[in-house]
Residue, then its C-alpha position, 0 to 999 in steps of 0.5 A: m162508065s164512058l168518061g167522055k174521051d177515050t177511056l172506059l171505066r169499070i167498076d166491080l161493086a164488091k171491089p169499089d176500091r179497085p176500078n179498071q180503065v179500058e182504052l177504046g182506041r177509036k177515032e178522034d171524030s167519034r164519041v160514044h152515043k150509047l152503052f148497052l150492058d146486059p142484067t148479068g154484067s157480062h156483055l157490054v155493046i158500045s154504040l159510036s156516033t159514027s155508026e160503028c159499034l165495039y163489044l167488051n166482054r167482062n172477062t177481058q180487057k180487050v175491045r173488039s169491033l162488031s164489023r157486021w153492025r157497021g152503018h147502023l146506029i144502035e138505039s136500043v138492045g133486047w137481051n137474051k135473059l134464057l140462053r145467055t152465057e158469060t161468053n155468049t149473049g145468045p141471040i139478041l135483038v137490036g134497034t137502030s135509029q132508022g126504025i129496023i129491028f135486027e137479030a144478032e148473036i155475040s160471042a166473046s171467043e176467038g173463033s176460028l181462023f177464017n171468022t175472029n170477029p165476035d158477032q156471029y151473024f146480024k140479019q133484019v127481022h122487022s122494021l118500025e114506022e111512024d106516019g109512014r116513014p122510019a122511026p127510031v127504035c127507042c127501046i126493045e125488050v124480050e121477055r119469057g112468059p108462060e108456056s113457052k110464050v115469047v114477049i117482045i115490046a118495042t117502042t118508038r117515039k109515040r108508038l108501042f109495039q107488042f109481038v107475041g108468040r110461042v117457041a117450041e121447046g129446044s128450039e130457042q136457039q133459032g132466034f126470034s124471026a118466027i115471032f115476027s113472022q107469026n100471024q099478029e091479027l089477035l093483037p093490035s099492031f100498036q099503041e099510039f099517042p099524038f105527041n112527040m117529044g123526040y124520043s121515048e123510054i119504056t121500063f119494067y118492074t120485075p118482083k123477083l130476079r129471073s121472073c116475068p115482069k109484072a108492070f110497065a111504064w112508058m114515058m112519052g109525049n103525052g105523059v107517062l103510060y103505066g099498067q100490068l102485064d097480063y101474059v093470059k089475055l089474047d088482045s093485049l098484054l097491057s091491062d090496068v093501063q093508065v096515063w099520068d099526065y105531066t105536071p105544069d112545071i114540066d115544060f118541053s121547052f127547057n126541062k123535058p123528062i129524061s129518063i123513067v124507072l119503075t118499082q112496085f109502087h112508083f115511077l121515078l122520072l128524071l128532069p134536067d135538075r131534079v127527080k120526082a117519084i109519082c104513086t102508080l096507085n093515085g098519080q100523086v107526086v111523093y117525093e121530089d129531090v132538087f139537085p144543086d147546080k154545082f153538079g151539072t145537069l142530069k144526064k140518065m137514071i137507070k135501075d140496076p135489074a139485079g140489085g135494085l139500086v137507082w143510079i143517076y149520073t150528071e156531067k160531074a157526079v154519079f149518085r146512088y139511090h137505095i129505095q127502103r120501106e117503099a110500101r109502109d104508106v101503100w095501105q092508106m091508099y088502098m083503103s081509100m080506094n076501097k081495096f081492103d084485101l091489098a090494104k091488109e096485106y100490105c099492113r100485115d105486120r103492123p097491127e094498129c094499121m090492120d085494126i083501122v083498115l078492119a074498122k073501116e072495111a066493117e064500116h063499108c059493108f055495113q053501109d052496103k048491107r053486107y052485114l055478114e062480111s060486116a060482122k066478120c071483120y068487125a069481130l076482128t077489130q079492137n072496137y068496143f064490143e058493146e057498141i058493135a053489138l048494139k049496132f047490129i040489134e038496131a039493125k035486127q040483124e040477128e044473123a049477122l050478130k051471131e057471126f060476130l059473136l062466133k068470130k069474137l069467141n074464137n079470137l079470145k083466149q083461153s084464159e079469157k074465161t069470163q068472156i068465153t062464158l058470156l059469149v057461149t051463153w049468148l050464142t046458144e040463146l041465139y041458136l035456140n031462138r032461131l031453131g024454135l022460129l025455123q021449126s014452126d015454119e014448114g017450108k024452111h026444114g032445109v034451113f032448119q036442119e042446117t041450123r041445127d046442124e050448125f048448132r050442134k057442131f058449136l056445142s061439140s067444139s073442142k076449143h070451147k069444151e071446158c067452158l060448156y062442161n063448166n057451165r052445162t047447168t045453164i046450157y040445160d036449163l036454156l034447152a029446157s026452156h025452149g023445149n028442145v029435148d033432141d039437142m038436149v040429148y044430144f049435148s048430154v052426149i057430148m058432155q058424156d053426161y050419160e046419166r041425163v041421157i039413159s034417165h030421159h030414155c027411160q022416162h020415155d020408156d025407150y028402154s032399148a035406146a037407154l041400153e044402147v047408150l049404156s052398152k056403148h059408153c060402158d059405165e060401170k056405175l050406170f049399169y048398177k044404177f040403170s039395171p034394175i029398172l031395165m031388167q024389169h022391161i027388157p031382161k034378155k037384152v040387159v042379161d046379153a049386155w052383161i054378158q058383153m061387159g065380162s069381168r068389167l061388171e062386179p056381179k055382186k052389185l048386180i044381185p039386188a036388181l036380180v033378186n027383186y025381179s027374180q022374186m016378183g017378175s016373170t018365168q023370162q026374168v027368172n031364166e035370164t037371171i039364172r043365165y046370167m049367174e051361170f055365166c058368172v059361175y062357169q065363164l067368168t069363174v067368179t068365186e064370191e059366196a054370195i053368187h054361188n049362194y044365189l045361184l043355189s037358192l035359184y036352182a032349189k026353187y026354180k030348176p031343181d034339176s041342176l041343183l045336184w049337178y050344180l053340186e057335184q061339179a062344185g067338187s068335194h073338197l073344202s077348197d073347192i067349195h065357193y058356197d056355204l055348205k051350211y046355207a045349201l043344207r038348210l036350203c036343200a032340207e028345206h025343199g026336200y032334196l035328200q040326195a042333194c043334202v047327202l052330198v052336202y053332208k058328204i063334203m062337210e065329212l058329216y058321214e054318220e048324217a050322210v048315211d043315216l039320210a042316205l038310208q032314207v033315200d037308197v042303201d046303194l047311196a048309203k054304201t057309197c057314203a059308208d066307204l069314205p073315210e078311208d082312213d078311220e076304220e072304226l068309223r067305217k065299221k060303225l057306218w057299215l053296221k048302221i047299213a046292216c041294222h038298217v037292212v036287217q031291222e028295217e027291210k028285214d032282208v037277210k040276204k042284204a045283211m049277208n051282202c053287207l058282209s061281203s061288201c066291207n071286209l071290216l064286218k064279221i058275222e059275229d058283229i051283225l048277229p046282235f041285230f037279227p031276231d032271236f027266232v031266226t034260222i041259221d040257214h041264210f048265214k050258216e055259210a057266213i059263220c063257216s067262213s068266219l071260223e075258217e079264217y080265225n084257224q088260218h090267223i092262228d096258224e099265221l101267228k104260229q108261223e111267225m113265232e118260229e120265224a122270230t125265234e129262228s132270226a134271233k139265233r142267227i143274231r146271237e150267232d152273227i155277234q159270237e162270230m164277230r168278236n172273234k174277227y180280226g184283220v192283218v196289217e203289213n208294215q208297208e201299208k199306208c194311210a189312205a188319206c195322206d199315204f204315209p206309212l200307217l203304223n207310225r201313229p194310231f190308226y183305224l182298220f175298217l172292214c172294206g180294207h180301208m186304213f187311215h191314221y187317227d188324225c187323218l180320219f178326223q180331218e176327213v170326217t169333220p167336214h161332213l158332219s152335222t153342225y151339232k156333231q161337229t160341236k159335240l166332237g169339239e167338247l169330246q176333244k176338250r174333255l180327252a185333252a183335260a183327261t190326258q193332262t191329269s193323266k200325266s200329272r199323276h206320273r210326276p214325283a210329288p214333294k215329300e210334304k204332300e205324300e199324304g196325298g197319295d191315296t187321293a191320287s190313287l182315287g183320281k187315277g181310277s176315275a180318270g182311266v174310266s173317263r178316257e176310254q169312255i170319251k175315246s169310245d164316244i169319239d170313236d162312235i162319231i169318226a169311226c162309225e163307218c169308213v169315210y169313202c164307203g159310207e153314207l157320208m161319201i154318198k151324201s157329199i156328192d152334190k157338195p162342191f169341191i172347194d168351199p164357195q166361201k173360200f173360193e176366191e181365196e183358193k183362186s188367188s193362191w193358184l194365180 
């Protein structure tokens, strides 16, 4: 701010309480003509009325003279917004009062020894004229457009010039000379207005910092020219240009406009005593602020490009304007201009205004007969639903009504279930009506297909799935009333109502399609329900589907269908039934008795060759059998399969019945049955006797009977002799009789030898007993106990044959832990009895009082019985603890897996070592 004398005042708005004054040091006859501050506030050019220029950098207090600029009255400066730094302006453009445009560059550094001036260069690049004479360059602006495009706009008093060119990347430092010299044939050189008020001013609106200007406003003699900037157009940058004529109260003789500032939707016009705000949308004056006379005449108005604040100063004061909520009423203007998209954009956060705009747009589209667009807008409004619906019905616009209902449905909340149900039902009816009309018109097949796809998309909408499911009965009724079978099937699939779909296919004899639906969705209950009818018509495919389902199906629940058609069906149905039963038994390893019984019955009736194989592979142990043995026996007997019956009898361990039946089939089969009871020799002999009896009496084959004797070692010739007739020659079994007699003689010899060996063994045992009675051991006086390592002879001890010697008490301690609980208890009781007996023995040796002498006979009797008792007790104790050496006997072997320390006493033992 120039204070009018020799002083310049600098204020940092972040620190307004610390202003900074700078002395210009100019001559008394010169005054400040204009100040030019770049958008960052780093560089200030001061134009003096004496055609001199000064330069002041933000970081210095020293004002420096621009010597190369001397002799030119500077009217405007176009700053370089791309290459500027805090110490260097980069190439800039300077406009003078003589219409000359110079290119210059200023550096705040001190420079070299021979060049101390801040101005690096100052050269002319262009000149502007009006009516053939030089005209002052009132304003000049340099902007960077997209795709390396450079735009220069310069104005004189009544002309606006445009210069556009491209600068290659990396060559921006070369300046603007190339822009002015490039071919300008595609652009008009200038735009001129007739009236001249002595000066003009242009301002720009930039939506974001460091972006390209979007709009402009030029204040000149005829009014204000304003519009948009289009960097893509080839013929001119200016687009949507309008001229706002000055109002009658603006008289150039005493209140000419001074300055202009452009905002997003308004431009501010500064007059000598007031500020007017004019809306660029409709040209109306929307604000007027009159200044009192006490502040003096208004001088200038400028806008801060970074902060957006508007500054106005008079001779005595400075004012600051802060623009707030400029766009609050813009929506109404756009709405009145029928620019509804823009109107909606500026009332996005105001639902009540948005509703008004949408209603107006819907009404406008309806009047223009754009019914679909009208429906979309009406669906977003809060207008009465019934009123809008009737409006479309009266206009006979079903498509628009459908669009309205769809949009309204999508805007409803999930909690509004009644409204959703109403709309879904209504839309279904509209779709069905439309499809019915299109289907009857052969020329509209394409439209019909599109409508059907749209209807099916509506039915499959996940958003309304719950409503459709809850009201599926109503939808089914609507579809049925229109005879729309295909869509009814489609809807059933969506609702996963596969039962209805399958029933439909079965009713139309399309069993393959029904099975395909079944196989695709794998619903076990539906398989159980529809398998009977499908098995009747397509048995192979049904069984394939069952097999594919595997263990997910319960074979037992499919038996009714199988039994029904295997009894009355064709050979194919029977074979497929058997195939599935075999799959269940052999691959799924089903163990249910009903399945195995049914397979048995099928084998018995239709595949007897497989019956015996099945019974054989099923196993011979009852735990492996999964069929009913009695049922299998009855089944085989009914059909006369004797060999299979024999096999079942064998499994039931009814060997007599098995042999009896096997003899009707084959003697060899009977022999295999007779050998089965291995643990019961009596039964085996009985069975072999049956076979021998059968061979002798029925087949009358003596040779075979003799073979029976060789096959079973339990039979003797005397066992089968009764079966032979009275008159039979001995030749056939003479050898058998002789062999039998030889065996008897050999058996008698073996018994004699065993008796002799037993007599000899008894003799040796008696000798050993006699020898043991006379056996003794020698104990030296230095011998020690094997357990405690103390002298052995100090206390009672034991001597074992192995050579180990133990004190009585040491052996007792060693053996006790290894004894069973029962023996430990018994040992404790014996010790108590021994202690009691010892106490009785001691009391016997005490002198008795005289008066008690008569009891002596009793004491004598007690002595004898106590002595016998003590010896017996000690013998019992010896039998427990001294039956074997504790180190060499079984006790030590059995204790090999026991831990050295008792687990219950481990912690106590462990703590004792710490």
